[in-house]
C-alpha positions in Angstrom: 70.3 52.0 -23.0 68.8 51.7 -19.6 67.3 55.1 -20.0 66.0 54.5 -23.4 63.7 51.3 -22.1 62.3 53.6 -19.0 61.2 56.4 -21.0 57.7 56.8 -21.3 57.2 55.6 -24.5 53.8 55.5 -26.8 52.8 51.9 -27.0 52.7 49.9 -29.8 51.6 46.7 -31.1 49.6 44.3 -29.2 49.6 46.7 -26.2 48.6 49.8 -28.5 45.7 47.2 -30.4 44.0 46.5 -27.1 44.0 50.3 -26.1 42.5 51.3 -29.7 40.1 48.4 -29.4 38.8 49.4 -26.0 38.5 53.2 -27.2 36.9 51.7 -30.3 34.4 49.7 -28.4 34.0 52.5 -25.3 32.8 55.0 -27.7 30.9 53.0 -30.3 33.1 53.7 -33.3 31.7 57.3 -34.0 34.1 59.1 -35.4 34.5 62.5 -33.2 35.8 64.5 -35.9 33.0 63.6 -38.2 30.3 62.1 -36.5 30.3 59.0 -38.9 30.6 55.4 -37.9 33.1 52.5 -38.4 36.3 54.8 -37.3 39.1 52.1 -36.9 41.8 54.2 -35.7 42.2 56.7 -32.7 43.3 60.2 -32.6 44.6 61.9 -29.2 42.8 65.0 -28.0 45.6 66.5 -26.7 48.6 65.3 -28.9 50.9 62.9 -27.6 53.7 65.1 -28.5 52.1 68.2 -26.3 51.9 66.0 -23.4 48.6 64.0 -24.1 48.5 60.8 -22.7 47.0 57.2 -23.9 44.1 57.1 -21.3 40.6 56.7 -22.7 40.0 60.1 -21.7 42.4 61.3 -24.3 41.7 59.2 -27.0 38.5 59.1 -29.5 37.6 57.0 -32.2 38.6 58.7 -35.7 38.9 57.7 -39.5 42.3 57.5 -41.2 45.2 57.7 -39.0 47.8 60.8 -39.0 50.3 58.7 -41.0 48.7 56.4 -43.3 45.3 56.5 -45.7 43.9 53.4 -43.9 40.0 53.6 -42.8 38.9 56.3 -44.6 35.1 57.3 -43.6 32.5 55.3 -45.5 30.1 58.0 -45.6 32.0 61.0 -46.5 35.4 59.6 -47.7 37.5 61.7 -45.7 40.6 60.1 -43.3 39.5 62.5 -40.7 42.6 62.0 -38.4 45.0 63.2 -41.5 43.1 66.1 -42.0 43.1 67.5 -38.4 47.1 66.7 -38.3 48.0 69.2 -35.6 45.0 71.4 -35.8 42.9 71.6 -32.5 39.7 69.6 -31.8 37.6 72.1 -32.8 39.6 73.7 -36.0 39.9 69.9 -37.2 36.2 69.7 -37.0 35.3 72.5 -38.8 38.2 71.8 -41.8 36.2 68.6 -41.9 32.8 69.8 -42.1 33.9 72.7 -44.9 35.4 69.7 -46.5 32.0 67.6 -46.3 30.1 70.8 -47.4 27.9 71.5 -44.2 29.6 75.1 -43.5 29.7 78.2 -45.4 32.5 79.4 -43.2 35.7 80.6 -45.0 38.8 78.4 -44.3 41.6 80.0 -42.2 44.5 80.4 -44.3 46.7 78.0 -42.1 44.1 75.3 -43.0 44.7 75.5 -46.8 
């Protein structure tokens, strides 16, 4: 049990809420994926499972968390973080822009 408590774990509860509030405040609540306001969730630029940490440099505001349908974008209606999923930030942005209708690029079959 000692090793379990000493593992580098993703923060939760009050600690995560403080981190999230700091990120949203620092970046002004603009979703880094669709560029629309009022994002209340955060997204890891480098996924946590791939070694990305919880520093403000690796977190950005986003609409909709990856695991729930909370906080959809009030402008485009998308759950941006959920749509991005495991894609790179660039691929996630491109997929979201296609869904919004701002791009004529064909979808990559991995994005279906």
